[in-house]
FILOVEX-347764 format. One record per residue (C-alpha): x, y negated, z. Coordinates in Angstrom, 2 decimals. Each point is the difference from the previous one (the first is absolute). Example, Ala and Ser with C-alpha at 12.3 -4.5 7.8 and 13.67 -1.06 7.14 Angstrom:
<rs>
+---------+---------+---------+
!       u !       v !       w !
+---------+---------+---------+
!   12.30 !    4.50 !    7.80 !
!    1.37 !   -3.44 !   -0.66 !
+---------+---------+---------+
</rs>
This chain:
<rs>
+---------+---------+---------+
!       u !       v !       w !
+---------+---------+---------+
!  -19.40 !  -50.23 ! -247.01 !
!    3.00 !    1.71 !   -1.61 !
!   -2.28 !    2.34 !   -1.93 !
!   -2.07 !   -2.95 !   -1.24 !
!    3.16 !   -1.87 !   -1.00 !
!    1.19 !    3.06 !   -1.93 !
!   -3.37 !    0.18 !   -1.79 !
!    0.17 !   -3.66 !   -0.97 !
!    3.57 !    0.44 !   -1.23 !
!   -1.09 !    2.92 !   -2.18 !
!   -2.90 !   -1.97 !   -1.49 !
!    2.18 !   -3.07 !   -0.49 !
!    2.68 !    2.08 !   -1.71 !
!   -2.60 !    1.35 !   -2.42 !
!   -1.72 !   -3.30 !   -0.85 !
!    3.37 !   -1.69 !   -0.54 !
!    1.44 !    3.03 !   -1.78 !
!    1.08 !    0.36 !   -3.65 !
!   -3.54 !    0.53 !   -1.30 !
!   -1.15 !   -3.34 !    1.40 !
!    3.06 !   -1.79 !   -1.38 !
!   -0.61 !    1.54 !   -3.42 !
!   -3.64 !   -1.09 !    0.14 !
!    0.97 !   -3.54 !    1.03 !
!    2.59 !   -0.50 !   -2.72 !
!   -2.11 !    1.91 !   -2.52 !
!   -2.93 !   -2.35 !    0.58 !
!    2.29 !   -2.97 !   -0.58 !
!    1.34 !    1.51 !   -3.22 !
!   -3.53 !    0.75 !   -1.25 !
!   -1.19 !   -3.56 !    0.72 !
!    3.14 !   -1.54 !   -1.53 !
!   -0.43 !    1.85 !   -3.30 !
!   -3.77 !   -0.49 !    0.07 !
!    0.53 !   -3.77 !    0.12 !
!    2.75 !    0.18 !   -2.63 !
!    2.68 !   -1.25 !    2.40 !
!   -1.81 !   -3.30 !    0.59 !
!    1.25 !   -0.04 !    3.61 !
!    3.62 !   -0.07 !   -1.16 !
!   -0.55 !   -2.23 !   -3.02 !
!   -1.92 !   -2.62 !    1.99 !
!    2.40 !   -0.59 !    2.90 !
!    0.78 !   -3.53 !   -1.23 !
!   -3.72 !   -0.74 !   -0.31 !
!   -0.52 !    1.39 !    3.51 !
!    2.44 !   -2.49 !    1.53 !
!   -1.69 !   -2.80 !   -1.95 !
!   -3.38 !    0.95 !    1.49 !
!    1.57 !    0.29 !    3.45 !
!    1.31 !   -3.55 !   -0.12 !
!   -3.36 !   -1.25 !   -1.27 !
!   -1.71 !    1.78 !    2.86 !
!    1.58 !   -1.88 !    2.90 !
!   -2.75 !   -2.60 !    0.50 !
!   -3.57 !    1.02 !    0.74 !
!   -1.35 !   -3.29 !   -1.36 !
!    1.33 !    0.93 !   -3.43 !
!   -1.56 !    3.49 !    0.01 !
!   -3.26 !    0.76 !   -1.74 !
!   -2.23 !    2.92 !    0.87 !
!   -1.11 !    1.56 !    3.27 !
!    2.14 !    1.02 !    2.95 !
!    1.41 !   -1.18 !    3.34 !
!    3.75 !   -0.35 !   -0.56 !
!    2.30 !   -0.87 !   -2.89 !
!    1.59 !    2.72 !   -2.15 !
!    3.36 !   -1.07 !    1.46 !
!   -1.27 !    0.44 !    3.56 !
!   -1.43 !    3.41 !   -0.86 !
!    3.36 !    1.14 !   -1.37 !
!    1.88 !   -1.38 !    3.01 !
!   -2.39 !    1.82 !    2.35 !
!    0.55 !    3.24 !   -1.91 !
!    3.77 !   -0.57 !   -0.06 !
!    0.04 !   -0.70 !    3.73 !
!   -1.07 !    3.60 !    0.50 !
!    2.48 !    1.48 !   -2.50 !
!    3.20 !   -2.05 !    0.37 !
!    1.48 !    1.27 !    3.23 !
!    1.60 !    3.11 !    1.40 !
!   -0.24 !    1.72 !   -3.39 !
!    2.30 !   -2.61 !   -1.50 !
!    2.51 !    0.11 !    2.85 !
!   -0.14 !    3.50 !    1.46 !
!   -1.76 !    1.87 !   -2.83 !
!    2.54 !   -0.85 !   -2.69 !
!    2.86 !    0.87 !    2.34 !
!   -1.56 !    3.38 !    0.79 !
!   -0.57 !    0.73 !   -3.69 !
!    3.68 !   -0.64 !   -0.77 !
!    1.16 !    1.96 !    3.03 !
!   -2.06 !    3.05 !   -0.93 !
!   -0.02 !   -0.26 !   -3.78 !
!    3.10 !   -1.99 !   -0.86 !
!    0.21 !   -3.17 !   -2.14 !
!   -1.95 !    1.70 !   -2.78 !
!   -3.13 !   -0.07 !    2.18 !
!   -0.21 !   -3.73 !   -0.72 !
!   -0.55 !    0.70 !   -3.71 !
!   -3.02 !    2.17 !    0.82 !
!   -1.31 !   -2.71 !    2.32 !
!    0.06 !   -2.32 !   -3.03 !
!   -1.82 !    2.54 !   -2.14 !
!   -2.63 !    0.45 !    2.70 !
!   -0.43 !   -3.78 !    0.22 !
!   -0.39 !   -0.47 !   -3.77 !
!   -2.87 !    2.46 !   -0.13 !
!   -1.23 !   -1.08 !    3.43 !
!   -0.66 !   -3.46 !   -1.44 !
!   -2.78 !    1.54 !   -2.09 !
!   -1.46 !    1.66 !    3.10 !
!    0.01 !   -3.29 !    1.93 !
!   -1.50 !   -1.75 !   -3.02 !
!   -2.82 !    2.53 !   -0.25 !
!   -0.72 !   -0.22 !    3.73 !
!   -0.30 !   -3.80 !   -0.09 !
!   -2.18 !    0.01 !   -3.14 !
!   -2.45 !    2.46 !    1.54 !
!    0.07 !   -1.80 !    3.36 !
!   -1.15 !   -3.29 !   -1.54 !
!   -2.44 !    1.59 !   -2.44 !
!   -1.85 !    2.02 !    2.64 !
!    0.35 !   -2.24 !    3.07 !
!   -2.97 !   -1.10 !    2.09 !
!   -1.06 !   -3.18 !    1.78 !
!   -0.83 !    0.46 !    3.68 !
!   -2.82 !   -1.85 !    1.86 !
!    2.57 !   -2.41 !    1.48 !
!    1.18 !   -0.96 !   -3.51 !
!    3.27 !    1.94 !    0.11 !
!    1.17 !    2.11 !   -2.95 !
!    0.98 !    3.59 !    0.67 !
!    1.30 !    2.74 !   -2.23 !
!    2.48 !    2.81 !   -0.34 !
!   -0.10 !    3.74 !   -0.79 !
!   -3.13 !    0.67 !    2.08 !
!   -1.92 !   -2.66 !   -1.92 !
!    1.14 !    0.96 !   -3.49 !
!   -0.77 !    3.61 !    0.85 !
!   -3.53 !   -0.92 !    1.16 !
!   -0.81 !   -2.57 !   -2.69 !
!    1.98 !    1.48 !   -2.85 !
!   -0.42 !    3.75 !    0.45 !
!   -3.54 !   -0.01 !    1.43 !
!   -1.78 !    0.93 !    3.21 !
!    0.91 !    3.67 !   -0.29 !
!    3.61 !   -0.98 !    0.65 !
!   -0.61 !   -2.23 !    3.02 !
!    1.34 !    2.73 !    2.29 !
!    3.39 !   -0.38 !   -1.70 !
!    0.02 !   -3.74 !    0.63 !
!   -0.98 !    0.66 !    3.61 !
!    2.96 !    2.39 !    0.36 !
!    2.37 !   -2.66 !   -1.31 !
!   -1.37 !   -2.59 !    2.41 !
!    0.43 !    2.34 !    2.98 !
!    3.55 !    0.98 !   -0.98 !
!    1.03 !   -3.62 !   -0.62 !
!   -1.58 !   -1.42 !    3.19 !
!    1.87 !    2.58 !    2.09 !
!    3.25 !   -0.32 !   -1.96 !
!   -0.05 !   -3.77 !    0.55 !
!    0.20 !    0.54 !    3.76 !
!    3.08 !    2.16 !   -0.42 !
!    2.19 !   -0.79 !   -3.01 !
!   -1.16 !   -3.62 !   -0.20 !
!   -0.09 !   -0.69 !    3.71 !
!    1.63 !    2.17 !    2.67 !
!    2.96 !    1.00 !   -2.15 !
!    0.61 !   -3.65 !   -0.90 !
!   -0.30 !   -1.39 !    3.53 !
!    2.27 !    2.76 !    1.24 !
!    2.65 !   -0.93 !   -2.58 !
!   -0.19 !   -3.69 !    0.95 !
!    0.19 !    0.75 !    3.74 !
!    3.13 !    2.09 !   -0.44 !
!    1.64 !   -2.52 !   -2.33 !
!   -0.74 !   -2.85 !    2.44 !
!    1.35 !    2.03 !    2.92 !
!    3.24 !    0.83 !   -1.85 !
!    0.57 !   -3.53 !   -1.30 !
!   -1.32 !   -2.17 !    2.84 !
!   -0.53 !    2.36 !    2.98 !
!   -3.74 !   -0.77 !   -0.02 !
!   -2.06 !    2.61 !    1.94 !
!   -2.30 !    2.15 !   -2.10 !
!   -3.13 !   -1.14 !    1.84 !
!    0.83 !   -3.67 !   -0.61 !
!    0.35 !    0.57 !   -3.71 !
!   -3.26 !    1.95 !   -0.01 !
!   -1.91 !   -2.83 !    1.68 !
!    1.44 !   -2.65 !   -2.31 !
!   -0.74 !    2.03 !   -3.13 !
!   -3.53 !    0.77 !    1.16 !
!   -0.68 !   -3.67 !    0.71 !
!    1.43 !   -1.22 !   -3.30 !
!   -1.85 !    2.64 !   -1.98 !
!   -3.31 !   -0.75 !    1.69 !
!    0.37 !   -3.73 !   -0.67 !
!    0.33 !    0.75 !   -3.72 !
!   -2.35 !    2.91 !   -0.68 !
!   -2.91 !   -1.57 !    1.91 !
!   -0.27 !   -2.40 !   -2.95 !
!   -0.50 !    2.83 !   -2.51 !
!    1.55 !    0.30 !   -3.45 !
!    0.20 !   -3.76 !   -0.53 !
!    2.23 !   -0.60 !    3.00 !
!    2.03 !    3.15 !   -0.67 !
!    0.53 !   -1.20 !   -3.58 !
!    1.03 !   -3.47 !    1.19 !
!    2.67 !    1.54 !    2.22 !
!    1.26 !    2.63 !   -2.43 !
!    0.30 !   -2.43 !   -2.93 !
!    2.60 !   -1.87 !    2.08 !
!    1.55 !    2.86 !    1.94 !
!    0.57 !    2.45 !   -2.87 !
!    1.88 !   -2.38 !   -2.34 !
!    2.06 !   -1.27 !    2.93 !
!    1.04 !    3.41 !    1.28 !
!    0.65 !    1.27 !   -3.52 !
!    2.19 !   -3.01 !   -0.82 !
!    2.07 !    0.46 !    3.18 !
!    0.59 !    3.66 !   -0.80 !
!    0.65 !   -0.52 !   -3.71 !
!    2.38 !   -2.93 !    0.54 !
!    1.95 !    1.99 !    2.60 !
!    0.31 !    2.90 !   -2.45 !
!    0.99 !   -2.26 !   -2.91 !
!    2.74 !   -1.63 !    2.07 !
!    1.63 !    3.38 !    0.61 !
!   -0.47 !    1.08 !   -3.62 !
!    1.61 !   -3.28 !   -1.08 !
!    3.06 !    0.75 !    2.17 !
!    0.25 !    3.47 !   -1.57 !
!   -1.15 !   -0.82 !   -3.54 !
!    2.70 !    2.17 !   -1.55 !
!   -1.65 !    3.08 !    1.52 !
!   -3.44 !   -0.57 !   -1.54 !
!    0.68 !    1.77 !   -3.31 !
!    1.43 !    3.10 !    1.67 !
!   -2.93 !    0.10 !    2.44 !
!   -2.52 !    0.00 !   -2.86 !
!    2.11 !    2.58 !   -1.82 !
!   -0.08 !    2.29 !    3.02 !
!   -3.79 !   -0.39 !    0.30 !
!   -0.59 !    0.99 !   -3.64 !
!    2.55 !    2.83 !   -0.14 !
!   -0.97 !    1.59 !    3.32 !
!   -3.71 !   -0.10 !   -0.91 !
!    0.58 !    2.95 !   -2.36 !
!    2.98 !    1.74 !    1.57 !
!   -0.44 !   -0.19 !    3.76 !
!    2.86 !   -0.96 !    2.31 !
!    2.73 !    2.03 !    1.65 !
!    0.47 !   -0.39 !    3.73 !
!    2.28 !   -2.90 !    0.92 !
!    0.95 !   -1.06 !    3.50 !
!   -3.08 !    0.10 !    2.19 !
!   -2.34 !    0.38 !   -2.96 !
!   -1.87 !    3.30 !   -0.13 !
!    0.06 !    0.41 !   -3.78 !
!   -2.97 !    0.42 !   -2.31 !
!   -1.05 !    2.19 !   -2.89 !
!   -2.06 !   -1.50 !   -2.81 !
!   -3.22 !    1.32 !    1.57 !
!    0.76 !   -1.86 !    3.23 !
!    0.91 !   -3.17 !   -1.87 !
!   -3.34 !   -0.01 !   -1.81 !
!   -2.05 !    1.05 !    3.03 !
!    1.32 !   -2.60 !    2.41 !
!    0.03 !   -2.75 !   -2.62 !
!   -3.66 !    0.56 !   -0.83 !
!   -1.09 !    0.51 !    3.62 !
!    1.71 !   -3.12 !    1.31 !
!   -1.14 !   -2.02 !   -2.99 !
!   -3.62 !    0.84 !    0.79 !
!    0.56 !   -0.66 !    3.72 !
!    1.45 !   -3.41 !   -0.78 !
!   -2.52 !   -1.42 !   -2.49 !
!   -3.14 !    1.96 !    1.09 !
!   -1.20 !    0.36 !   -3.60 !
!   -2.92 !    2.43 !    0.10 !
!   -0.51 !   -0.23 !    3.75 !
!   -3.13 !   -2.13 !   -0.42 !
!    0.89 !   -2.68 !    2.55 !
!    0.97 !   -2.93 !   -2.24 !
!   -3.30 !   -0.14 !   -1.95 !
!   -1.78 !   -0.84 !    3.27 !
!    1.91 !   -3.31 !    0.01 !
!   -0.37 !   -0.62 !   -3.73 !
!   -3.78 !    0.45 !    0.23 !
!   -0.24 !   -3.32 !    1.89 !
!    1.78 !   -1.99 !   -2.72 !
!   -1.74 !   -2.84 !   -1.79 !
!    0.21 !    0.88 !   -3.68 !
!   -1.96 !   -0.17 !   -3.24 !
!    0.89 !    3.47 !   -1.19 !
!    1.08 !    3.26 !    1.68 !
!    2.86 !    0.34 !   -2.49 !
!    1.54 !   -3.30 !    1.09 !
!    0.25 !    1.22 !    3.59 !
!    1.21 !    3.40 !   -1.16 !
!    2.87 !   -1.66 !   -1.86 !
!    0.93 !   -2.02 !    3.08 !
!   -0.41 !    3.05 !    2.22 !
!    2.43 !    2.15 !   -1.99 !
!    2.77 !   -2.48 !    0.86 !
!   -0.09 !    1.35 !    3.54 !
!    1.69 !    3.20 !   -1.16 !
!    2.44 !   -1.88 !   -2.24 !
!    1.08 !   -2.42 !    2.73 !
!    0.15 !    2.63 !    2.73 !
!    1.94 !    2.75 !   -1.77 !
!    1.64 !   -1.39 !   -3.13 !
!    1.18 !   -3.18 !    1.76 !
!    0.34 !    0.38 !    3.78 !
!    0.78 !    3.72 !    0.18 !
!    2.60 !   -0.34 !   -2.75 !
!    1.89 !   -2.66 !    1.96 !
!    0.09 !    2.23 !    3.08 !
!    1.21 !    2.93 !   -2.10 !
!    2.77 !   -2.03 !   -1.66 !
!    1.30 !   -1.14 !    3.38 !
!    0.11 !    3.53 !    1.38 !
!    1.77 !    1.38 !   -3.09 !
!    2.36 !   -2.91 !   -0.67 !
!    1.30 !   -0.15 !    3.56 !
!    0.50 !    3.78 !    0.18 !
!   -2.22 !    0.18 !    3.09 !
!   -2.02 !    2.85 !   -1.54 !
!    2.84 !    2.46 !    0.72 !
!    0.19 !   -0.93 !    3.71 !
!   -2.50 !    2.56 !    1.29 !
!   -2.38 !   -2.71 !    1.23 !
!   -3.59 !   -0.09 !   -1.21 !
!   -3.14 !   -2.13 !    0.34 !
!    0.15 !   -3.63 !    1.10 !
!    3.43 !    0.59 !    1.56 !
!    1.43 !    0.76 !   -3.45 !
!   -1.41 !   -3.21 !   -1.49 !
!    1.30 !   -1.94 !    2.99 !
!    3.45 !    1.52 !   -0.46 !
!    0.03 !   -0.97 !   -3.69 !
!   -0.82 !   -3.61 !    0.87 !
!    2.67 !   -0.10 !    2.69 !
!    2.66 !    1.42 !   -2.32 !
!   -0.83 !   -2.67 !   -2.55 !
!   -0.10 !   -2.89 !    2.47 !
!    0.84 !    0.99 !    3.59 !
!   -2.76 !   -0.98 !    2.40 !
!   -2.54 !   -0.78 !   -2.71 !
!   -1.54 !    3.48 !    0.07 !
!   -1.05 !   -0.25 !    3.65 !
!   -1.90 !   -3.21 !   -0.74 !
!   -1.49 !    0.73 !   -3.43 !
!   -1.07 !    3.60 !    0.67 !
!   -1.13 !   -0.63 !    3.57 !
!   -1.87 !   -3.19 !   -0.86 !
!   -1.40 !    1.60 !   -3.14 !
!   -1.35 !    3.02 !    1.86 !
!   -1.75 !   -2.18 !    2.59 !
!   -1.65 !   -2.34 !   -2.53 !
!   -0.81 !    2.78 !   -2.45 !
!   -1.62 !    2.08 !    2.73 !
!   -2.10 !   -2.90 !    1.27 !
!   -1.32 !   -0.84 !   -3.46 !
!   -0.74 !    3.68 !   -0.58 !
!   -2.14 !    0.06 !    3.15 !
!   -2.04 !   -2.95 !   -1.25 !
!   -0.73 !    1.57 !   -3.37 !
!   -0.81 !    3.44 !    1.38 !
!   -2.39 !   -1.49 !    2.55 !
!   -1.99 !   -1.44 !   -2.90 !
!    0.13 !    3.31 !   -1.87 !
!   -1.21 !    1.86 !    3.08 !
!   -2.81 !   -2.44 !    0.79 !
!   -1.36 !    0.11 !   -3.57 !
!   -0.07 !    3.80 !    0.21 !
!   -1.69 !   -0.19 !    3.42 !
!   -2.49 !   -2.49 !   -1.46 !
!   -0.77 !    2.48 !   -2.78 !
!   -0.76 !    2.70 !    2.58 !
!   -1.84 !   -1.98 !    2.70 !
!   -0.96 !   -3.30 !   -1.67 !
!    0.95 !   -3.48 !    1.24 !
!   -0.63 !    1.02 !    3.61 !
!    3.09 !    2.21 !   -0.14 !
!    2.46 !   -2.79 !   -0.91 !
!    0.50 !   -1.71 !    3.37 !
!    0.38 !    3.24 !    2.02 !
!    2.54 !    1.25 !   -2.54 !
!    2.02 !   -3.23 !    0.22 !
!    0.07 !    0.23 !    3.81 !
!    1.03 !    3.67 !   -0.14 !
!    2.70 !   -0.83 !   -2.55 !
!    1.49 !   -2.73 !    2.20 !
!   -0.04 !    2.25 !    3.08 !
!    1.76 !    2.79 !   -1.88 !
!    2.80 !   -2.42 !   -0.96 !
!    0.99 !   -0.26 !    3.66 !
!   -0.20 !    3.77 !    0.48 !
!    2.18 !    0.60 !   -3.03 !
!    2.72 !   -2.27 !    1.36 !
!    0.46 !    1.97 !    3.23 !
!   -0.48 !    3.68 !   -0.92 !
!    1.86 !    2.64 !   -1.97 !
!   -1.57 !    0.58 !   -3.39 !
!    0.84 !    3.50 !   -1.26 !
!   -3.63 !    1.12 !    0.17 !
!   -1.42 !   -3.31 !   -1.26 !
!    2.42 !   -0.16 !   -2.93 !
!   -0.84 !    3.52 !   -1.15 !
!   -3.74 !   -0.54 !    0.33 !
!    0.10 !   -3.36 !   -1.82 !
!    2.22 !    1.44 !   -2.72 !
!   -2.57 !    2.75 !   -0.53 !
!   -2.85 !   -2.56 !   -0.22 !
!    2.04 !   -2.05 !   -2.48 !
!    0.41 !    3.02 !   -2.22 !
!   -3.67 !    0.90 !    0.22 !
!   -0.93 !   -3.52 !   -1.14 !
!    1.62 !    0.68 !   -3.35 !
!   -2.26 !    2.89 !   -1.02 !
!   -3.33 !   -1.85 !   -0.31 !
!    1.72 !   -3.02 !   -1.52 !
!    1.72 !    1.96 !   -2.77 !
!   -3.19 !    1.93 !   -0.76 !
!   -1.80 !   -3.33 !   -0.45 !
!    2.77 !   -1.45 !   -2.18 !
!   -0.07 !    3.02 !   -2.32 !
!   -3.80 !    0.19 !   -0.19 !
!   -0.32 !   -3.76 !   -0.60 !
!    3.02 !   -0.27 !   -2.32 !
!   -2.27 !   -0.52 !   -3.07 !
!   -1.34 !   -3.12 !    1.74 !
!    3.56 !   -1.23 !    0.59 !
!    0.99 !    0.61 !   -3.63 !
!   -3.16 !   -1.58 !   -1.43 !
!    0.17 !   -3.05 !    2.26 !
!    3.67 !   -0.53 !   -0.82 !
!   -0.52 !    0.32 !   -3.75 !
!   -2.92 !   -2.46 !    0.02 !
!    1.93 !   -2.59 !    2.02 !
!    3.07 !   -0.06 !   -2.21 !
!   -2.02 !    0.06 !   -3.21 !
!   -1.87 !   -3.10 !    1.18 !
!    3.22 !   -1.59 !    1.25 !
!    1.63 !    0.26 !   -3.42 !
!   -2.93 !   -1.52 !   -1.90 !
+---------+---------+---------+
</rs>
């Protein structure tokens, strides 16, 4: 087992290494310039479409859920531990300047998310039961041709397995430990409750998942954001210096202070980019599976809504976490991960951190499990057909309980490796099909301005 774990760690270290990060960001840069910065220039228009997309009765076109529900489902998988623990780890390892590179990654990542959603809607399929399915495996098959179906199959396998780990066992394990620390609830009890709640939602498919996430995601985000804004309001005089430190340290690195390890410019850039990608999942290929089910008239409309996932996740939520950690001085304490974010909240308003971070982790993790179950079942459906959906759901629910009661070193490493492997076929498809993205985008906005 130790030899296998070492092998997985080696593979994971390679697929998440500097070459992959360069490819991820490079793809985003290429798509951003190819679309003439439309993803940045149209942020206001994106929020307008998002608000228009709340009611299904007002939506024209084909699909199962509203554009708003599709975005909330995608966000339920991305807003979570990356925003709480990931940002803290980036600052601990790379210093405040890492936040700047998270922003840069997000700006270009918006184009990646946009391209994924456009292709997902354009090349989606309708199943015999009337459901709409899409994602990297479908735009590889329908956009790149039958000779590339093996690549789509690889993505589906990687994603279906990764969902059981990073989207399931890791999440239930985090909730079980948070519930035990905060409320002394046994691990097995938390596992049973989570499994039951998840089953009651996912058995209804994407429509029920979307109905839950469209309420749960805004609620949990508001709680977290309001808690952060309260502390920032109490320390408003520190905001300017915090931003100054982020911008200056992005290009100079940071000398060791207190418990902080110190960071050279290479570390600042590396950890900023890596944690930015981990947080918003741009390029991973998971979010387009949710966007493919959206009811929309044009792939570009859903792409514009979809790119907001990266903006909201990293530019908004991650920035608030970063400001708290820097403003309160918690980043020099030697703590890292969720404990560092919790410390920052508690320094700002004593006692608030235990509630906001603990509650946030539990709700974020639960919503992540819902979204990743849908991602996994669509991938399983691609491999085995509709007959594979119910067995996968039952397996997914059973694994939730297992994840709550076991140690996860092996599972985490294996799932992390599968996550990284998902990126390869997705980025290949985005680059090969980029002319389709550019042409579709140009046509839409030319017609819009007439």
